[in-house]
TIPA-29664 format. One record per residue (C-alpha): residue number from 1; residue in three letters; x, z negated, y. Coordinates in steps of 0.25 Angstrom, whole numbers, plus 5000, padded with zeros to 4 digits. Example, Ala and Ser with C-alpha at 12.3 -4.5 7.8 and 13.67 -1.06 7.14 Angstrom:
<pts>
PT   num   residu      u      w      v
PT     1      ALA   5049   4969   4982
PT     2      SER   5055   4971   4996
</pts>
This chain:
<pts>
PT   num   residu      u      w      v
PT     1      MET   4729   4881   5222
PT     2      ALA   4729   4871   5233
PT     3      ILE   4742   4871   5242
PT     4      PRO   4747   4857   5244
PT     5      ASN   4748   4851   5256
PT     6      TYR   4760   4851   5265
PT     7      ASP   4759   4841   5277
PT     8      GLU   4767   4829   5281
PT     9      SER   4762   4821   5271
PT    10      SER   4769   4830   5260
PT    11      ILE   4783   4824   5266
PT    12      ARG   4789   4814   5258
PT    13      VAL   4800   4806   5261
PT    14      LEU   4810   4801   5251
PT    15      LYS   4816   4788   5254
PT    16      GLY   4827   4779   5249
PT    17      LEU   4831   4783   5234
PT    18      GLU   4819   4790   5231
PT    19      PRO   4825   4804   5231
PT    20      VAL   4835   4799   5220
PT    21      ARG   4823   4796   5213
PT    22      GLN   4816   4809   5216
PT    23      ARG   4828   4819   5214
PT    24      PRO   4837   4812   5206
PT    25      GLY   4844   4824   5200
PT    26      MET   4848   4827   5215
PT    27      TYR   4856   4814   5215
PT    28      THR   4862   4812   5201
PT    29      ARG   4861   4817   5186
PT    30      THR   4849   4814   5180
PT    31      ASP   4854   4816   5164
PT    32      HIS   4859   4802   5164
PT    33      PRO   4863   4791   5173
PT    34      LEU   4876   4792   5172
PT    35      HIS   4879   4798   5186
PT    36      ILE   4872   4787   5194
PT    37      LEU   4879   4777   5186
PT    38      GLN   4891   4786   5191
PT    39      GLU   4889   4784   5204
PT    40      VAL   4891   4769   5203
PT    41      ILE   4904   4771   5195
PT    42      ASP   4908   4781   5207
PT    43      ASN   4906   4769   5218
PT    44      ALA   4913   4760   5209
PT    45      ALA   4926   4770   5208
PT    46      ASP   4924   4772   5222
PT    47      GLU   4928   4758   5224
PT    48      ALA   4940   4759   5214
PT    49      LEU   4945   4773   5222
PT    50      ALA   4945   4764   5235
PT    51      GLY   4955   4755   5230
PT    52      HIS   4943   4743   5228
PT    53      ALA   4941   4742   5213
PT    54      ASN   4949   4743   5201
PT    55      LEU   4938   4741   5188
PT    56      LEU   4925   4749   5187
PT    57      LYS   4915   4744   5176
PT    58      VAL   4903   4750   5170
PT    59      CYS   4895   4744   5160
PT    60      LEU   4883   4749   5152
PT    61      HIS   4874   4739   5150
PT    62      THR   4864   4737   5137
PT    63      ASP   4852   4738   5147
PT    64      GLY   4856   4752   5150
PT    65      SER   4861   4749   5164
PT    66      ILE   4875   4751   5169
PT    67      SER   4883   4744   5180
PT    68      VAL   4897   4748   5186
PT    69      GLU   4904   4739   5193
PT    70      ASP   4918   4739   5200
PT    71      ASN   4928   4728   5207
PT    72      GLY   4926   4737   5219
PT    73      ARG   4923   4729   5234
PT    74      GLY   4908   4729   5232
PT    75      ILE   4896   4736   5236
PT    76      PRO   4895   4729   5252
PT    77      VAL   4883   4720   5253
PT    78      GLY   4883   4718   5266
PT    79      GLU   4872   4724   5276
PT    80      HIS   4872   4737   5280
PT    81      PRO   4875   4736   5296
PT    82      GLU   4864   4748   5299
PT    83      GLU   4854   4748   5286
PT    84      LYS   4853   4733   5285
PT    85      SER   4853   4733   5270
PT    86      PRO   4866   4728   5261
PT    87      VAL   4874   4739   5260
PT    88      VAL   4875   4737   5243
PT    89      GLU   4859   4741   5244
PT    90      LEU   4859   4753   5254
PT    91      VAL   4871   4758   5245
PT    92      PHE   4862   4759   5232
PT    93      THR   4847   4762   5239
PT    94      ARG   4851   4771   5251
PT    95      LEU   4856   4786   5247
PT    96      HIS   4868   4791   5257
PT    97      ALA   4873   4776   5258
PT    98      GLY   4886   4772   5254
PT    99      GLY   4901   4768   5259
PT   100      LYS   4906   4782   5256
PT   101      PHE   4902   4790   5269
PT   102      ASP   4911   4784   5277
PT   103      LYS   4925   4792   5276
PT   104      LYS   4930   4787   5291
PT   105      ASP   4943   4778   5289
PT   106      GLY   4942   4778   5274
PT   107      GLY   4929   4771   5272
PT   108      ALA   4924   4762   5261
PT   109      TYR   4928   4774   5252
PT   110      ALA   4939   4785   5257
PT   111      PHE   4936   4792   5244
PT   112      SER   4924   4791   5235
PT   113      GLY   4916   4799   5226
PT   114      GLY   4904   4795   5230
PT   115      LEU   4900   4800   5245
PT   116      HIS   4885   4803   5246
PT   117      GLY   4878   4789   5246
PT   118      VAL   4869   4791   5236
PT   119      GLY   4876   4787   5222
PT   120      VAL   4872   4773   5219
PT   121      SER   4859   4775   5227
PT   122      VAL   4856   4785   5217
PT   123      THR   4861   4775   5206
PT   124      ASN   4852   4764   5212
PT   125      ALA   4839   4776   5212
PT   126      LEU   4839   4779   5198
PT   127      SER   4842   4766   5192
PT   128      THR   4830   4756   5187
PT   129      ARG   4839   4744   5192
PT   130      LEU   4852   4743   5199
PT   131      GLU   4860   4730   5202
PT   132      VAL   4871   4729   5211
PT   133      GLU   4882   4718   5211
PT   134      VAL   4893   4717   5222
PT   135      LYS   4903   4707   5223
PT   136      ARG   4907   4706   5238
PT   137      ASP   4910   4696   5248
PT   138      ALA   4913   4686   5238
PT   139      ALA   4900   4687   5232
PT   140      THR   4892   4696   5220
PT   141      HIS   4879   4703   5227
PT   142      LEU   4867   4709   5220
PT   143      ILE   4858   4719   5221
PT   144      VAL   4847   4726   5213
PT   145      PHE   4838   4738   5213
PT   146      SER   4829   4744   5206
PT   147      GLY   4825   4759   5206
PT   148      GLY   4834   4759   5219
PT   149      ASP   4825   4748   5225
PT   150      VAL   4833   4735   5229
PT   151      ILE   4825   4724   5220
PT   152      THR   4834   4712   5223
PT   153      PRO   4841   4712   5235
PT   154      LEU   4857   4711   5238
PT   155      HIS   4860   4696   5235
PT   156      GLU   4872   4688   5232
PT   157      VAL   4873   4683   5218
PT   158      SER   4886   4674   5219
PT   159      LYS   4900   4672   5224
PT   160      VAL   4912   4679   5219
PT   161      GLY   4927   4679   5224
PT   162      ARG   4928   4687   5237
PT   163      ARG   4938   4698   5228
PT   164      ASN   4928   4699   5218
PT   165      THR   4922   4712   5222
PT   166      GLY   4914   4724   5217
PT   167      THR   4901   4731   5213
PT   168      ARG   4892   4731   5200
PT   169      VAL   4881   4741   5200
PT   170      ARG   4871   4740   5186
PT   171      VAL   4862   4752   5184
PT   172      TRP   4852   4754   5177
PT   173      PRO   4847   4770   5176
PT   174      ASP   4832   4773   5177
PT   175      ALA   4831   4783   5166
PT   176      THR   4820   4789   5171
PT   177      TYR   4829   4798   5180
PT   178      PHE   4838   4803   5170
PT   179      ASP   4838   4812   5158
PT   180      SER   4844   4801   5149
PT   181      PRO   4847   4787   5152
PT   182      ALA   4861   4786   5145
PT   183      ILE   4873   4786   5153
PT   184      PRO   4883   4797   5145
PT   185      MET   4894   4788   5140
PT   186      GLY   4905   4800   5139
PT   187      GLU   4902   4803   5154
PT   188      LEU   4902   4788   5157
PT   189      ILE   4915   4786   5152
PT   190      HIS   4921   4798   5157
PT   191      VAL   4915   4794   5171
PT   192      LEU   4922   4781   5171
PT   193      ARG   4936   4786   5164
PT   194      SER   4937   4795   5175
PT   195      LYS   4936   4785   5186
PT   196      ALA   4945   4777   5179
PT   197      VAL   4956   4789   5178
PT   198      LEU   4953   4792   5193
PT   199      LEU   4956   4778   5198
PT   200      SER   4969   4773   5192
PT   201      GLY   4970   4760   5189
PT   202      VAL   4955   4757   5189
PT   203      THR   4949   4751   5176
PT   204      VAL   4935   4757   5173
PT   205      GLN   4927   4750   5161
PT   206      LEU   4915   4754   5153
PT   207      THR   4906   4744   5145
PT   208      ASN   4894   4749   5137
PT   209      GLU   4887   4735   5133
PT   210      LYS   4878   4743   5123
PT   211      THR   4890   4746   5115
PT   212      GLY   4899   4735   5117
PT   213      ASP   4911   4747   5121
PT   214      SER   4918   4747   5134
PT   215      ARG   4930   4756   5139
PT   216      GLU   4940   4754   5150
PT   217      TRP   4949   4764   5157
PT   218      CYS   4960   4762   5167
PT   219      TYR   4970   4775   5169
PT   220      GLN   4983   4772   5177
PT   221      ASN   4988   4787   5174
PT   222      GLY   4978   4791   5179
PT   223      LEU   4972   4807   5179
PT   224      ARG   4984   4811   5170
PT   225      GLY   4982   4802   5159
PT   226      TYR   4967   4805   5159
PT   227      LEU   4968   4820   5159
PT   228      GLU   4978   4819   5148
PT   229      GLU   4970   4809   5139
PT   230      THR   4958   4819   5142
PT   231      LEU   4965   4832   5138
PT   232      GLU   4971   4825   5125
PT   233      GLN   4984   4830   5124
PT   234      PRO   4984   4845   5126
PT   235      ASP   4994   4855   5124
PT   236      TYR   4999   4855   5141
PT   237      ILE   5004   4868   5146
PT   238      VAL   5010   4861   5157
PT   239      PRO   5012   4845   5160
PT   240      LEU   5001   4838   5167
PT   241      PHE   5000   4841   5182
PT   242      GLU   4995   4829   5191
PT   243      GLY   4997   4827   5205
PT   244      GLN   4988   4820   5217
PT   245      GLN   4988   4821   5231
PT   246      TYR   4981   4815   5242
PT   247      ALA   4981   4818   5258
PT   248      PRO   4989   4808   5266
PT   249      ALA   4985   4802   5280
PT   250      ASP   4990   4813   5286
PT   251      ASP   4984   4824   5280
PT   252      ASP   4978   4835   5289
PT   253      ASP   4969   4839   5280
PT   254      TYR   4964   4830   5270
PT   255      SER   4959   4815   5273
PT   256      GLU   4968   4804   5267
PT   257      GLY   4968   4803   5253
PT   258      GLU   4960   4815   5248
PT   259      GLY   4967   4823   5238
PT   260      ALA   4968   4823   5222
PT   261      HIS   4975   4819   5209
PT   262      TRP   4974   4829   5198
PT   263      VAL   4980   4831   5184
PT   264      VAL   4979   4845   5178
PT   265      ALA   4984   4849   5164
PT   266      TRP   4986   4862   5159
PT   267      THR   4982   4863   5144
PT   268      ALA   4983   4873   5133
PT   269      ASP   4972   4871   5125
PT   270      GLY   4960   4860   5124
PT   271      ALA   4949   4855   5134
PT   272      VAL   4953   4858   5148
PT   273      VAL   4948   4845   5156
PT   274      ARG   4945   4845   5170
PT   275      GLU   4939   4831   5177
PT   276      SER   4940   4831   5194
PT   277      TYR   4935   4820   5203
PT   278      VAL   4933   4818   5218
PT   279      ASN   4935   4802   5223
PT   280      LEU   4933   4799   5207
PT   281      ILE   4919   4807   5205
PT   282      SER   4919   4816   5194
PT   283      THR   4917   4830   5198
PT   284      SER   4914   4837   5184
PT   285      ALA   4910   4850   5192
PT   286      GLY   4922   4852   5199
PT   287      GLY   4921   4856   5214
PT   288      THR   4932   4859   5225
PT   289      HIS   4943   4848   5220
PT   290      GLU   4945   4855   5207
PT   291      ALA   4945   4868   5213
PT   292      GLY   4956   4863   5222
PT   293      LEU   4965   4858   5210
PT   294      ARG   4963   4872   5203
PT   295      ASP   4967   4880   5217
PT   296      GLY   4979   4870   5218
PT   297      LEU   4983   4873   5203
PT   298      PHE   4982   4888   5204
PT   299      ASN   4990   4889   5217
PT   300      ALA   5000   4881   5212
PT   301      VAL   5003   4888   5200
PT   302      LYS   5000   4903   5205
PT   303      SER   5012   4899   5217
PT   304      PHE   5021   4894   5207
PT   305      ALA   5018   4907   5197
PT   306      GLU   5019   4918   5210
PT   307      LEU   5032   4909   5214
PT   308      HIS   5039   4912   5201
PT   309      SER   5033   4926   5199
PT   310      LEU   5027   4921   5185
PT   311      ILE   5013   4930   5188
PT   312      PRO   5015   4944   5181
PT   313      LYS   5010   4955   5188
PT   314      GLY   4996   4958   5188
PT   315      VAL   4993   4943   5184
PT   316      ARG   4983   4935   5193
PT   317      LEU   4983   4922   5192
PT   318      LEU   4968   4914   5195
PT   319      PRO   4967   4899   5196
PT   320      GLU   4960   4899   5182
PT   321      ASP   4972   4905   5176
PT   322      VAL   4978   4890   5179
PT   323      PHE   4967   4881   5179
PT   324      ALA   4962   4887   5165
PT   325      ARG   4967   4877   5156
PT   326      ALA   4969   4866   5167
PT   327      SER   4964   4851   5165
PT   328      PHE   4963   4842   5177
PT   329      VAL   4958   4828   5181
PT   330      LEU   4956   4830   5197
PT   331      SER   4954   4817   5206
PT   332      ALA   4951   4821   5221
PT   333      LYS   4950   4812   5232
PT   334      ILE   4941   4818   5243
PT   335      LEU   4936   4810   5255
PT   336      ASP   4924   4815   5258
PT   337      PRO   4921   4823   5244
PT   338      GLN   4908   4834   5244
PT   339      PHE   4901   4835   5230
PT   340      GLN   4891   4843   5225
PT   341      GLY   4879   4836   5224
PT   342      GLN   4877   4820   5223
PT   343      ILE   4884   4820   5207
PT   344      LYS   4896   4825   5213
PT   345      GLU   4901   4835   5202
PT   346      ARG   4908   4845   5211
PT   347      LEU   4917   4843   5224
PT   348      ASN   4913   4852   5235
PT   349      SER   4923   4848   5245
PT   350      ARG   4929   4861   5250
PT   351      ASP   4943   4852   5256
PT   352      ALA   4945   4847   5241
PT   353      VAL   4949   4862   5236
PT   354      ARG   4960   4863   5248
PT   355      MET   4964   4851   5247
PT   356      ILE   4967   4849   5232
PT   357      SER   4972   4862   5230
PT   358      ALA   4983   4860   5241
PT   359      PHE   4987   4847   5233
PT   360      VAL   4986   4852   5219
PT   361      ARG   4995   4864   5222
PT   362      ASN   5005   4858   5229
PT   363      ALA   5007   4846   5219
PT   364      LEU   5007   4857   5208
PT   365      GLU   5017   4866   5215
PT   366      LEU   5025   4856   5216
PT   367      THR   5025   4852   5202
PT   368      LEU   5027   4868   5197
PT   369      HIS   5039   4869   5206
PT   370      ALA   5045   4856   5200
PT   371      ASN   5043   4861   5185
PT   372      VAL   5045   4875   5184
PT   373      ASP   5043   4877   5169
PT   374      THR   5030   4869   5170
PT   375      ALA   5025   4878   5181
PT   376      LYS   5029   4890   5173
PT   377      LYS   5022   4886   5162
PT   378      LEU   5009   4884   5171
PT   379      ALA   5011   4898   5177
PT   380      ASP   5012   4905   5165
PT   381      TYR   4999   4899   5158
PT   382      ALA   4991   4902   5170
PT   383      ILE   4998   4917   5170
PT   384      LYS   4994   4918   5155
PT   385      HIS   4981   4914   5157
PT   386      ALA   4979   4924   5170
PT   387      GLN   4984   4934   5160
PT   388      ALA   4973   4931   5149
PT   389      ARG   4961   4931   5159
PT   390      ALA   4967   4945   5165
PT   391      ARG   4967   4950   5151
PT   392      SER   4954   4945   5148
PT   393      ALA   4948   4950   5159
PT   394      GLN   4953   4964   5155
PT   395      ARG   4947   4964   5143
PT   396      VAL   4933   4962   5151
PT   397      GLU   4936   4974   5159
PT   398      LYS   4939   4982   5146
PT   399      ARG   4925   4979   5140
PT   400      LYS   4917   4982   5154
PT   401      SER   4924   4995   5159
PT   402      SER   4916   5005   5152
PT   403      GLY   4903   5008   5160
PT   404      VAL   4904   5000   5170
PT   405      ALA   4896   5002   5183
PT   406      VAL   4902   5008   5197
PT   407      LEU   4902   4994   5206
PT   408      PRO   4894   4993   5218
PT   409      GLY   4903   4998   5231
PT   410      LYS   4899   4985   5237
PT   411      LEU   4904   4977   5227
PT   412      THR   4917   4970   5230
PT   413      ASP   4922   4967   5216
PT   414      CYS   4932   4955   5213
PT   415      GLU   4946   4958   5203
PT   416      SER   4943   4949   5193
PT   417      GLN   4933   4954   5181
PT   418      ASP   4932   4940   5174
PT   419      VAL   4918   4937   5175
PT   420      THR   4922   4922   5175
PT   421      ARG   4926   4923   5188
PT   422      THR   4920   4934   5195
PT   423      GLU   4909   4933   5205
PT   424      LEU   4901   4942   5213
PT   425      PHE   4893   4938   5225
PT   426      LEU   4881   4945   5228
PT   427      VAL   4883   4945   5244
PT   428      GLU   4871   4946   5256
PT   429      GLY   4875   4956   5265
PT   430      ASP   4887   4967   5267
PT   431      SER   4893   4958   5278
PT   432      ALA   4893   4945   5268
PT   433      GLY   4898   4954   5258
PT   434      GLY   4910   4956   5266
PT   435      SER   4913   4941   5269
PT   436      ALA   4912   4939   5255
PT   437      LYS   4921   4951   5250
PT   438      MET   4933   4946   5260
PT   439      GLY   4930   4931   5257
PT   440      ARG   4930   4932   5241
PT   441      ASP   4939   4930   5230
PT   442      LYS   4941   4944   5227
PT   443      SER   4948   4941   5214
PT   444      TYR   4934   4936   5207
PT   445      GLN   4924   4937   5218
PT   446      ALA   4916   4951   5221
PT   447      ILE   4905   4953   5233
PT   448      LEU   4893   4963   5231
PT   449      PRO   4886   4962   5246
PT   450      LEU   4870   4965   5245
PT   451      ARG   4865   4973   5256
PT   452      GLY   4850   4966   5258
PT   453      LYS   4841   4961   5251
PT   454      VAL   4841   4963   5236
PT   455      LEU   4827   4970   5228
PT   456      ASN   4818   4960   5223
PT   457      SER   4820   4964   5209
PT   458      TRP   4811   4954   5202
PT   459      GLU   4801   4965   5198
PT   460      VAL   4811   4976   5198
PT   461      HIS   4814   4982   5184
PT   462      LYS   4828   4982   5179
PT   463      ASP   4828   4996   5178
PT   464      ARG   4825   4999   5193
PT   465      LEU   4833   4988   5198
PT   466      PHE   4847   4998   5201
PT   467      ALA   4838   5006   5211
PT   468      ASN   4843   4994   5219
PT   469      GLN   4856   4996   5225
PT   470      GLU   4859   4981   5227
PT   471      ILE   4854   4977   5213
PT   472      HIS   4863   4988   5206
PT   473      ASP   4874   4984   5214
PT   474      VAL   4873   4971   5209
PT   475      SER   4870   4973   5194
PT   476      VAL   4882   4984   5194
PT   477      ALA   4891   4973   5200
PT   478      ILE   4887   4963   5191
PT   479      GLY   4889   4972   5178
PT   480      VAL   4876   4968   5172
PT   481      ASP   4864   4975   5170
PT   482      PRO   4849   4971   5174
PT   483      HIS   4842   4963   5162
PT   484      GLY   4830   4954   5158
PT   485      PRO   4829   4940   5154
PT   486      GLY   4828   4944   5140
PT   487      ASP   4838   4957   5141
PT   488      THR   4851   4958   5133
PT   489      VAL   4861   4960   5144
PT   490      ASP   4875   4962   5142
PT   491      LEU   4883   4953   5151
PT   492      SER   4897   4960   5147
PT   493      GLY   4898   4966   5161
PT   494      LEU   4895   4954   5170
PT   495      ARG   4907   4957   5182
PT   496      TYR   4905   4943   5189
PT   497      GLY   4902   4929   5182
PT   498      ARG   4895   4923   5195
PT   499      ILE   4886   4933   5203
PT   500      CYS   4883   4926   5217
PT   501      ILE   4873   4927   5226
PT   502      LEU   4878   4926   5240
PT   503      SER   4867   4927   5252
PT   504      ASP   4866   4919   5265
PT   505      ALA   4861   4907   5266
PT   506      ASP   4848   4910   5274
PT   507      VAL   4834   4915   5270
PT   508      ASP   4838   4930   5268
PT   509      GLY   4850   4925   5258
PT   510      SER   4842   4917   5251
PT   511      HIS   4832   4929   5248
PT   512      ILE   4843   4938   5244
PT   513      GLN   4847   4927   5234
PT   514      VAL   4834   4927   5228
PT   515      LEU   4832   4942   5228
PT   516      LEU   4846   4942   5219
PT   517      LEU   4842   4929   5211
PT   518      THR   4828   4938   5207
PT   519      LEU   4838   4950   5203
PT   520      PHE   4846   4941   5195
PT   521      PHE   4836   4933   5188
PT   522      LYS   4827   4946   5184
PT   523      HIS   4837   4957   5179
PT   524      PHE   4850   4949   5177
PT   525      PRO   4845   4936   5172
PT   526      ARG   4857   4934   5161
PT   527      LEU   4866   4933   5173
PT   528      ILE   4857   4920   5178
PT   529      GLU   4859   4915   5164
PT   530      GLU   4873   4917   5161
PT   531      GLY   4876   4909   5176
PT   532      ASN   4881   4921   5184
PT   533      ILE   4874   4922   5196
PT   534      PHE   4875   4912   5207
PT   535      VAL   4870   4909   5221
PT   536      ALA   4881   4907   5233
PT   537      ARG   4876   4897   5242
PT   538      PRO   4882   4900   5256
PT   539      PRO   4883   4891   5269
PT   540      LEU   4872   4890   5279
PT   541      PHE   4881   4883   5288
PT   542      ARG   4894   4879   5293
PT   543      LEU   4899   4867   5300
PT   544      ASP   4913   4867   5308
PT   545      VAL   4918   4852   5307
PT   546      PRO   4932   4851   5317
PT   547      ALA   4943   4843   5312
PT   548      VAL   4942   4829   5311
PT   549      GLY   4952   4819   5309
PT   550      LYS   4961   4824   5298
PT   551      ARG   4950   4833   5293
PT   552      ALA   4952   4847   5296
PT   553      ALA   4941   4856   5302
PT   554      ARG   4931   4860   5292
PT   555      LYS   4920   4868   5288
PT   556      ILE   4907   4862   5281
PT   557      TYR   4898   4874   5275
PT   558      CYS   4883   4869   5272
PT   559      LEU   4873   4878   5263
PT   560      ASP   4861   4873   5272
PT   561      LEU   4855   4864   5284
PT   562      ALA   4854   4852   5273
PT   563      GLU   4869   4853   5271
PT   564      LEU   4874   4855   5286
PT   565      GLU   4866   4841   5289
PT   566      GLY   4873   4836   5279
PT   567      ALA   4886   4840   5282
PT   568      GLN   4885   4836   5297
PT   569      ASP   4879   4824   5292
PT   570      LYS   4894   4822   5285
PT   571      LEU   4901   4826   5297
PT   572      ARG   4895   4815   5307
PT   573      SER   4897   4806   5295
PT   574      GLU   4912   4809   5295
PT   575      GLY   4911   4805   5312
PT   576      ILE   4911   4820   5318
PT   577      LYS   4902   4823   5328
PT   578      GLU   4893   4834   5327
PT   579      SER   4898   4841   5339
PT   580      GLN   4912   4843   5332
PT   581      TRP   4905   4851   5321
PT   582      SER   4898   4866   5323
PT   583      VAL   4888   4871   5313
PT   584      SER   4886   4887   5310
PT   585      ARG   4876   4893   5301
PT   586      PHE   4880   4905   5295
PT   587      LYS   4869   4917   5296
PT   588      GLY   4872   4923   5284
PT   589      LEU   4885   4927   5274
PT   590      GLY   4889   4938   5284
PT   591      GLU   4893   4928   5295
PT   592      MET   4903   4920   5285
PT   593      SER   4918   4924   5285
PT   594      ALA   4923   4927   5271
PT   595      GLU   4932   4913   5272
PT   596      GLN   4917   4907   5273
PT   597      LEU   4910   4914   5262
PT   598      TRP   4922   4912   5253
PT   599      ASP   4923   4897   5256
PT   600      THR   4907   4895   5255
PT   601      THR   4900   4904   5245
PT   602      MET   4913   4912   5238
PT   603      ASN   4924   4900   5234
PT   604      PRO   4922   4895   5221
PT   605      ASP   4927   4882   5227
PT   606      THR   4918   4879   5237
PT   607      ARG   4906   4888   5236
PT   608      ARG   4892   4884   5232
PT   609      LEU   4886   4893   5222
PT   610      LEU   4874   4890   5215
PT   611      PRO   4872   4897   5200
PT   612      VAL   4858   4903   5198
PT   613      ARG   4850   4897   5187
PT   614      TYR   4836   4896   5181
PT   615      GLY   4834   4881   5186
PT   616      ASP   4823   4872   5181
PT   617      LEU   4813   4884   5180
PT   618      GLY   4820   4891   5169
PT   619      LEU   4818   4907   5166
PT   620      LYS   4803   4907   5166
PT   621      GLY   4801   4898   5177
PT   622      THR   4812   4904   5186
PT   623      GLU   4804   4918   5183
PT   624      THR   4792   4915   5188
PT   625      ILE   4796   4910   5201
PT   626      PHE   4804   4922   5202
PT   627      ASP   4791   4930   5199
PT   628      MET   4783   4923   5210
PT   629      LEU   4794   4923   5220
PT   630      MET   4799   4937   5218
PT   631      GLY   4787   4946   5212
PT   632      ARG   4779   4955   5221
PT   633      GLY   4766   4951   5216
PT   634      GLU   4768   4937   5219
PT   635      ALA   4766   4934   5233
PT   636      ALA   4753   4925   5232
PT   637      GLN   4762   4916   5221
PT   638      ARG   4774   4917   5231
PT   639      ARG   4765   4911   5242
PT   640      THR   4759   4901   5235
PT   641      TRP   4773   4896   5231
PT   642      LEU   4778   4897   5245
PT   643      GLU   4766   4889   5249
PT   644      GLU   4769   4878   5239
PT   645      LYS   4785   4878   5241
PT   646      GLY   4787   4884   5255
PT   647      ASN   4790   4870   5261
PT   648      LEU   4803   4868   5252
PT   649      ALA   4808   4880   5258
PT   650      ASP   4820   4878   5269
PT   651      ILE   4817   4889   5280
PT   652      ASP   4828   4895   5286
PT   653      VAL   4825   4899   5301
</pts>
């Protein structure tokens, strides 16, 4: 087979919006066009959040287009001082161009959901046509795009009153980029309704020209009315708990205006409703702000119960005991939110845990001590849940107790036996294992240090596996015997719900990951199918940033060089000089302190944990790749593969 040339002509530079059209899934959801529409809706909502708009209109037109209109300030139409193009054109044609990066002295948007500057430019890139009509400076201006390119330059259409301002964006999504061209009405209604809830006093309208239907939402009662309406009059254990707190101008830890508004309801039955938002952006996958709410609720209830000696001897309260029947709507305001990915489903900002936990705990403790009877009901509910959980764990232990193998001596086990909570970390090296033991949460996290590299078990028969001590220890620790893809296997002995591979962020660590993944894929495939195997991602770099203004000193962890460069670019944009921060590189997990290891790789609220799945190749395709990579007689095939794919590797030197 001819080897393709790899020379200077092989390098292609994607310009403008071309990267979006090449890989749309990296920037947005591609199952339907709702998310590219949400980018426009979010921009209109940000105008309302900033206090400049009180009306947001969405219309589904008969020709398949969708328009979003607000009565805000209108996108600037003048020429950009550096780029020498109209600002409205830059916003829709340049990635990473927008008005939400400047946070100094408030900026144009002190708090906003869109922070990446790729939102509406992605909308433009994935649309056959896009029209922007701006009312600003006593005139109506129009610019038209097709496939991301300007086809009608910005021009003035008519004169209007100086106070008549706003933006109207009409989008024709390109169906070739989406699995379905239809907008899911249920999801769209939920998005618009939630905007009205979070923007108290703002009117949100939806019109469907195809059906003639129109809807309007305007909530004066905010989050409380929304949660009560969604729960449909359930049996409340205690009255709703509502609170809000935002940092004042003289706060030492947080920027002025940062904080949250929340409503929590504990119900005896029915479905649990949990919705969270950051700067009006729906975070359906949760994140650190939800972790802060959970932590604050738990600590307040636990503190009250301990103060009044309500907890029976031998009962240990856990966060899930307080949170199990809690419904909530949480709206957080974060000055510089860090989301997981462009679609912003999950908040990753570490400071949000501490901030919201403190605000919620203080507010709930005041409420509990002011209403002792109600507080005792809530504490009693949490205690009963803890007792039921303990009884369930004991029943499981009785079924497991006969014939259990002797656990490995180097295994540092956890206290809990609830498989839905327990985690086992397979840690590279004894020194890292020591830090992990000190940094873990011993109630549900166990540590098994591995000495050296595990045997390549791809061509080892399962009956011979236990001749290797490391593999023997792994199998006994997890409580499952080796098996093949088609074997019947008993998983009732599984001791940990999550089995996490934790190795150094270097080439040797990657090799250990591959060897362990080979072991699990070949000899424990049911654990992969059931979603029990994970890979922890420790950072390679740490940025130490000094205190600047009201913002306290902080440590920023970066997985790789790309994240490090992105973090440094962000610090520069904040006006911090390069000489003020320092960069450290971790040579391995053994160099990290217990606190650092907990914060970056073991704390469920801040860690990065990747679930192991078969992916697009499926079982058979994955097996073929493993056979080529790990088989002893496949050296020639591996060499060919390396010649073809070697340029894709990141070399660690």
